[in-house]
TIMIRO-850214 format. One record per residue (C-alpha): x, z, y; residue in three letters. Coordinates in Angstrom, 3 decimals, padded with zeros to 6 digits, m for minus. Layout:
REM residues N
+----------+----------+----------+--------+
|        X |        Z |        Y | residu |
+----------+----------+----------+--------+
|        X |        Z |        Y |    ala |
...
+----------+----------+----------+--------+
REM end
This chain:
REM residues 182
+----------+----------+----------+--------+
|        X |        Z |        Y | residu |
+----------+----------+----------+--------+
|  013.569 |  001.207 |  017.624 |    met |
|  015.076 |  004.221 |  015.832 |    ser |
|  013.200 |  006.737 |  013.799 |    glu |
|  013.635 |  009.333 |  016.588 |    ala |
|  012.108 |  006.935 |  019.102 |    glu |
|  009.253 |  006.243 |  016.714 |    tyr |
|  008.616 |  009.956 |  016.248 |    asn |
|  008.498 |  010.530 |  020.078 |    ala |
|  005.775 |  008.039 |  020.565 |    leu |
|  002.182 |  009.154 |  021.204 |    ser |
| m000.152 |  009.249 |  018.120 |    glu |
| m002.123 |  006.346 |  019.641 |    glu |
|  000.850 |  004.159 |  019.991 |    ile |
|  002.542 |  005.021 |  016.771 |    ala |
| m000.795 |  004.245 |  014.798 |    arg |
| m000.692 |  000.598 |  016.070 |    ser |
|  002.782 | m000.340 |  014.977 |    ile |
|  005.092 | m000.694 |  012.037 |    glu |
|  008.934 | m000.799 |  012.333 |    val |
|  010.895 | m003.263 |  010.214 |    val |
|  014.699 | m003.367 |  010.527 |    his |
|  014.321 | m001.601 |  013.858 |    gly |
|  011.963 | m004.118 |  015.243 |    his |
|  008.320 | m003.021 |  016.308 |    val |
|  005.580 | m004.962 |  014.695 |    ile |
|  002.028 | m004.721 |  016.311 |    lys |
| m000.651 | m004.062 |  013.771 |    cys |
| m004.136 | m005.259 |  014.542 |    glu |
| m007.078 | m003.179 |  013.676 |    ser |
| m008.683 | m004.292 |  010.385 |    pro |
| m012.298 | m005.269 |  010.044 |    ala |
| m014.696 | m002.625 |  008.757 |    pro |
| m015.123 | m004.433 |  005.518 |    gly |
| m011.444 | m004.315 |  004.917 |    his |
| m011.332 | m000.521 |  005.577 |    asn |
| m014.344 |  000.037 |  003.409 |    arg |
| m012.509 | m001.787 |  000.387 |    ile |
| m009.346 |  000.281 |  000.992 |    ala |
| m011.302 |  003.525 |  001.327 |    arg |
| m013.389 |  002.949 | m001.772 |    arg |
| m010.303 |  001.860 | m003.874 |    leu |
| m008.463 |  004.959 | m002.770 |    ala |
| m011.441 |  007.150 | m003.687 |    thr |
| m011.747 |  005.669 | m007.116 |    gln |
| m007.942 |  006.172 | m007.831 |    leu |
| m008.058 |  009.659 | m006.437 |    glu |
| m011.010 |  010.531 | m008.702 |    asp |
| m009.147 |  008.892 | m011.779 |    ala |
| m005.958 |  011.129 | m011.323 |    arg |
| m005.313 |  012.994 | m014.546 |    pro |
| m006.042 |  016.684 | m014.473 |    pro |
| m002.750 |  017.466 | m016.194 |    thr |
|  000.550 |  015.930 | m015.596 |    gly |
|  002.415 |  015.149 | m012.377 |    pro |
|  000.580 |  015.891 | m009.148 |    cys |
| m000.270 |  012.637 | m007.382 |    leu |
| m001.697 |  011.995 | m003.789 |    ser |
| m003.658 |  008.899 | m002.865 |    val |
| m003.984 |  008.041 |  000.734 |    glu |
| m004.989 |  005.214 |  003.072 |    thr |
| m003.045 |  004.159 |  006.116 |    asp |
| m000.049 |  006.376 |  005.746 |    ile |
|  003.425 |  005.550 |  006.793 |    asp |
|  005.870 |  004.911 |  003.932 |    val |
|  009.551 |  005.064 |  004.911 |    val |
|  011.255 |  002.135 |  003.073 |    leu |
|  014.736 |  002.840 |  004.235 |    trp |
|  016.601 |  004.281 |  007.115 |    arg |
|  019.852 |  002.381 |  006.801 |    val |
|  020.904 | m000.097 |  008.039 |    pro |
|  017.847 |  000.057 |  010.324 |    lys |
|  014.775 |  002.188 |  010.226 |    phe |
|  011.965 |  000.423 |  008.354 |    thr |
|  008.537 |  001.800 |  007.432 |    phe |
|  005.261 | m000.022 |  006.467 |    arg |
|  001.667 |  001.405 |  006.394 |    arg |
|  000.031 |  000.018 |  003.221 |    pro |
| m003.718 |  000.148 |  002.976 |    asp |
| m003.467 |  002.464 | m000.131 |    val |
| m000.580 |  004.448 | m001.289 |    val |
| m000.190 |  006.602 | m004.502 |    ile |
|  002.793 |  008.994 | m004.290 |    tyr |
|  004.221 |  012.121 | m005.789 |    lys |
|  002.695 |  015.184 | m004.143 |    cys |
|  004.944 |  016.498 | m001.295 |    leu |
|  005.616 |  020.141 | m000.406 |    asp |
|  005.253 |  019.818 |  003.364 |    glu |
|  001.538 |  018.700 |  004.374 |    pro |
|  002.743 |  016.736 |  007.382 |    arg |
|  005.562 |  014.966 |  005.521 |    gln |
|  005.192 |  011.228 |  004.873 |    lys |
|  006.312 |  009.733 |  001.652 |    pro |
|  009.553 |  007.934 |  001.252 |    his |
|  009.637 |  004.848 | m001.023 |    ala |
|  011.562 |  006.970 | m003.703 |    ser |
|  008.441 |  009.154 | m003.902 |    gln |
|  005.928 |  006.203 | m003.947 |    thr |
|  004.521 |  004.984 | m007.154 |    leu |
|  002.241 |  002.138 | m006.013 |    ala |
|  001.155 |  000.467 | m002.756 |    val |
| m001.970 | m001.674 | m002.145 |    val |
| m002.459 | m004.275 |  000.584 |    glu |
| m006.009 | m005.563 |  001.232 |    val |
| m005.135 | m009.119 |  002.216 |    ser |
| m007.362 | m011.376 |  004.291 |    ser |
| m006.590 | m015.019 |  004.687 |    pro |
| m004.785 | m014.241 |  008.039 |    ala |
| m002.381 | m011.712 |  006.382 |    thr |
| m001.967 | m013.129 |  002.915 |    ala |
|  001.257 | m014.901 |  003.707 |    arg |
|  003.011 | m011.765 |  005.147 |    glu |
|  001.595 | m009.580 |  002.247 |    asp |
|  002.780 | m012.028 | m000.271 |    leu |
|  006.283 | m012.812 |  001.164 |    thr |
|  007.598 | m010.070 |  003.631 |    asp |
|  005.878 | m006.863 |  002.468 |    lys |
|  006.218 | m007.852 | m001.255 |    arg |
|  009.948 | m008.260 | m000.954 |    ser |
|  010.365 | m005.123 |  001.271 |    gln |
|  008.413 | m003.052 | m001.110 |    tyr |
|  010.495 | m004.427 | m004.099 |    ala |
|  013.783 | m003.844 | m002.274 |    ala |
|  012.629 | m000.217 | m001.627 |    ala |
|  012.150 |  000.259 | m005.365 |    gly |
|  008.224 |  000.888 | m005.390 |    ile |
|  007.213 |  000.334 | m009.012 |    pro |
|  003.749 | m001.198 | m008.496 |    leu |
|  002.375 | m003.488 | m005.803 |    tyr |
| m001.352 | m004.582 | m005.836 |    leu |
| m002.617 | m007.195 | m003.545 |    met |
| m006.312 | m007.353 | m003.037 |    val |
| m007.142 | m010.874 | m001.991 |    leu |
| m010.201 | m011.456 |  000.322 |    leu |
| m011.961 | m014.539 |  001.252 |    asp |
| m013.273 | m015.326 |  004.768 |    glu |
| m016.495 | m013.297 |  004.153 |    lys |
| m014.266 | m010.293 |  003.091 |    leu |
| m015.368 | m010.639 | m000.527 |    glu |
| m012.535 | m009.809 | m003.156 |    ile |
| m011.512 | m013.121 | m004.997 |    thr |
| m008.788 | m011.555 | m007.104 |    glu |
| m006.424 | m008.518 | m007.264 |    val |
| m002.865 | m009.525 | m008.140 |    trp |
| m000.804 | m006.841 | m009.918 |    glu |
|  002.883 | m006.868 | m009.596 |    phe |
|  005.412 | m004.799 | m011.446 |    his |
|  009.003 | m004.150 | m010.209 |    leu |
|  011.896 | m005.642 | m012.128 |    asp |
|  014.267 | m002.851 | m011.366 |    ala |
|  017.423 | m004.811 | m012.362 |    val |
|  016.542 | m007.860 | m009.973 |    ala |
|  014.721 | m005.502 | m007.399 |    met |
|  011.850 | m008.035 | m007.222 |    glu |
|  008.353 | m008.088 | m008.438 |    tyr |
|  006.959 | m009.981 | m011.346 |    arg |
|  003.343 | m010.829 | m011.504 |    gln |
|  001.859 | m008.732 | m014.293 |    his |
| m001.762 | m009.670 | m014.272 |    arg |
| m004.572 | m011.094 | m012.188 |    ile |
| m007.814 | m009.173 | m012.062 |    his |
| m010.960 | m011.090 | m011.210 |    arg |
| m013.921 | m008.917 | m012.072 |    thr |
| m012.451 | m005.465 | m012.986 |    val |
| m009.288 | m003.797 | m011.941 |    leu |
| m007.777 | m002.080 | m014.942 |    glu |
| m004.582 | m000.065 | m014.431 |    leu |
| m002.686 |  002.010 | m016.896 |    glu |
|  000.076 |  003.345 | m014.481 |    leu |
|  000.471 |  005.401 | m012.391 |    pro |
| m003.315 |  006.240 | m012.868 |    ile |
| m005.389 |  004.990 | m015.807 |    met |
| m008.606 |  003.401 | m014.168 |    val |
| m011.153 |  000.683 | m014.552 |    ser |
| m012.848 | m000.356 | m011.392 |    ile |
| m015.382 | m003.099 | m011.069 |    pro |
| m014.384 | m005.070 | m008.155 |    leu |
| m017.962 | m005.566 | m006.916 |    ala |
| m018.133 | m001.669 | m006.485 |    ala |
| m015.497 | m002.039 | m003.744 |    leu |
| m017.468 | m004.583 | m001.743 |    thr |
| m021.118 | m003.467 | m002.382 |    ala |
| m023.118 | m002.694 |  000.862 |    pro |
+----------+----------+----------+--------+
REM end
């Protein structure tokens, strides 16, 4: 599928797929607990943005164009931090993206750890967070990966077990229990 073909799709169909190397990947609807964690994490990150400095946007469930050549590829991470864009309808390109987060259930962990991680690294996104969930949708750990720009691959920087503490692109300290509380 080309970018033009994707853009011609109805909103309903477009929201249910990702495109990787021109191939359509069907995305299943996540569980409410998964969405709650992503939404709460995005809210905490958005609230922690510095009042001065570069303008940053924090969004959930937004397309990030990884590359257009050789074949159109975009992913829809659970949470994205990117540089503010001038056009309100514009979606961020990987070059404008500072961090992506995948909330990973046991069913999606392998794809999140292998395929998506390597694609985000190849696209040059500096920070990748993987929120690992157990079968009960409780957070077991958050893996923090930083991009090795020379090798264009991620290196594990830290494993967060009780509190997510980030310094870049937003300085924040988030108790993991706050993301899963009823």
